N, C-alpha and C positions, 0 to 999 in steps of 0.2 A: 803408342808407347806402352811398354809393360815394365812394371817395377816388381821384383820378386826376389826370392832367395835363389841361389844357384841350383839347388835341388828342385825348385819349382819349375825349372825349364822344361821338365818332362810334360807338364800340362799343355805345352804349346807345340808339340811335335806336329800336330795336324796342320799348322799354319804354313810350314815349309819343311820339306824333307831334310834340308840342311841343318835344322835345329837339332834333330836327333844325332846327326853326324858330329856336330859341334859338341854336344853333351857327352857322347861316348868318348870322344878324344880327350876332353877335359877331365872327365872323372877317372881316367886311367893313370893319372900322374898327379903328384903334389903340385898345385898351381904355383906355390911360392918358389918352386925350383925350376920352372920353365925359363929357359934362357931368353934374354931380350932378342927381339927380331921376329921374323916371319916363320910360322910353322904351317906346313902343308897339311891339310885334312882331306880335301877332295879337289885338288888342283885349284883353279881359279873360281870354282863354285863355292868352296868353303875353305877359309884359311884363318889363322889366328895371328894377331900382332901383339907381342908383349912389349910393354914400355914401362919405364920408371923415370918420371920427370918431376920437377918441383911443381906444386900447384900454382894456380894463377889467382889474382884478385878478381872478384866478381865483375868489376868494370872492364877488365882486360880480356875476358872470355867472349869470343864471338860465336854467334849462332852459326851452325853448319848444317847442311843437308846433303844427302846422297841420293842418287837416282838408281844406280845399278845394284846396290847392296843394302842389306839390313845390318845394323850394328847390334851385336850382343856384347855389351860391355860388362865385364866382371871385375869388381874391385878386389884386389888381392891384399894390398897393404895401404894404410893411411886412411884418410877421410876425404871423400870427394863429393862435391856438390855439382849440380847441373842446373842450367837454366833451360826452360822449355817454352816454345812458341809454335803453335800450329803453323805449318808451312804456308798455308793460305794467307797468313798475316805477315809473312816475311817479305817486305817490300823494298827495303833500302839495301841494295847490293853493295857489299864491301869488296868481294872478289867473285867475278863471274864463274859459272860452273866450268870446271876443268874435267872433261870426260876421261882423261888419262888417269887422274887421281880420284875421280868420282867424288868431287866435293865442290861446294860453293859456300861462301861466307856472307853473312848479313850483319848490318849495323843495328837492326831493330833490337829493342829491349825484350828480354824474356818476360812472359806474363806470370810465371811461377818458377820457384826454385825448390829443389829437393836434394836430400843427401843420401849417400849410400855408406854402409859399413862393410868391412871385408866379408865376403861371402854373398853379398847382394849383387843382383844384376839389374841392368836397365837395357831394354830392347827398343831400338829406334828404327822406325820404318821410314821410307822415303818421304812421307808426309809429316815427319816430326823434325822441326827445327830444334837443335839441342846445342847447348854451350857447355862442353865438358871441362874437366881438369880444374875446377874451382876448389881451392883449398890451401891450407898452410902445410908446409913440409912436403916430403916426397910422396908421390902417389904411384903405386905400382898396380898396373891393370892389364887385363887381357881384353882385346877387342877382337871378337870373331866376326868376320865379314862373311855374310851369307848372300849369295846371288839371288836377286828377286826372281 
């Protein structure tokens, strides 16, 4: 997991070529004006999903993991907290892995929580169990999916 500012994403280009493509796409437009829905960057290798939804209570947020994609989550509006638990410790399956949606959910409790402010990013790799969308009020965010 990486927590940084959006501009800090440049430091991680060497981790995956999709990071630079994501950064170049995102810095070319005002993030608050991107329409909700899917935005193609590099086909199924790199794409962005823009959502605006109400935040969840901490106890309602489920840990999720992905096998095929890395998540770069950028908070655009609101305040968002996340729960985190290393995937090795995610044992109690809530929803088994769905390869079509690249997601599985777990009932395990996160071991740590952290918050983002607009302009911050959190990067989650396949070994990072994360419980997103914790907060009060609307949360507008962009999740860039980068193929592993």
